[in-house]
matplotlib code that plots the C-alpha trace (Angstrom):
import matplotlib.pyplot as plt

x = [21.4, 19.9, 22.4, 20.6, 21.1, 24.7, 23.7, 22.8, 19.0, 17.8, 14.3, 13.6, 10.8, 10.4, 8.8, 8.5, 6.6, 4.9, 5.8, 8.6, 11.1, 13.1, 16.3, 19.2, 21.6, 24.3, 22.0, 19.3, 18.4, 14.8, 13.1, 9.8, 7.6, 4.7, 3.1, 4.6, 8.4, 8.4, 6.3, 8.5, 11.5, 9.9, 9.0, 12.5, 14.0, 11.7, 12.7, 16.4, 16.1, 14.4, 17.1, 19.8, 18.0, 17.4, 21.0, 22.3, 19.9, 20.9, 24.7, 25.0, 27.7, 26.7, 28.8, 30.7, 28.8, 30.3, 30.3, 31.8, 34.5, 37.8]
y = [-214.2, -213.5, -212.9, -209.7, -208.3, -207.8, -204.8, -201.3, -200.8, -197.2, -196.0, -192.3, -189.8, -188.1, -184.6, -184.7, -188.0, -187.6, -191.2, -193.3, -194.6, -197.8, -198.3, -200.7, -198.6, -201.3, -203.6, -201.7, -198.3, -198.4, -199.0, -199.4, -196.9, -196.6, -194.9, -197.0, -197.1, -200.6, -202.0, -200.3, -201.9, -205.3, -205.0, -203.7, -206.8, -209.0, -207.3, -207.5, -211.2, -211.8, -209.7, -211.9, -215.1, -214.2, -213.0, -216.3, -218.3, -216.5, -216.6, -212.8, -211.9, -209.7, -206.7, -207.0, -205.1, -201.7, -202.4, -205.9, -206.5, -207.7]
z = [43.5, 40.2, 37.4, 36.5, 40.0, 39.2, 37.0, 38.2, 38.5, 38.6, 39.6, 39.7, 39.4, 36.0, 36.2, 32.4, 32.3, 35.7, 36.7, 38.0, 35.4, 35.8, 33.8, 33.6, 31.5, 31.3, 29.4, 27.6, 26.3, 27.2, 30.5, 32.4, 34.0, 36.5, 39.4, 42.2, 42.6, 44.2, 41.4, 38.8, 40.5, 40.5, 36.8, 36.0, 37.6, 35.5, 32.3, 33.2, 34.0, 30.7, 28.9, 30.5, 29.7, 26.1, 25.6, 27.1, 24.9, 21.8, 22.6, 22.9, 25.4, 28.3, 29.4, 32.6, 35.3, 36.1, 39.8, 39.6, 42.1, 40.8]

ax = plt.figure().add_subplot(projection="3d")
ax.plot(x, y, z, "-o")
ax.set_aspect("equal")
plt.show()
């Protein structure tokens, strides 16, 4: 399992933007967008993995995932 997969990934259609939006609200305020929901999800996973990698590299603590089991 990829460490980034522990975090919630959201992909939804935006009427305002007329495209799919991908977000990981637990880690970042921004997101990714595109016309194909599966491609948006793949890109989102890449961005989240990079976010996790850079955070670890820079010694920045990551939040505990909301849905982590105790």
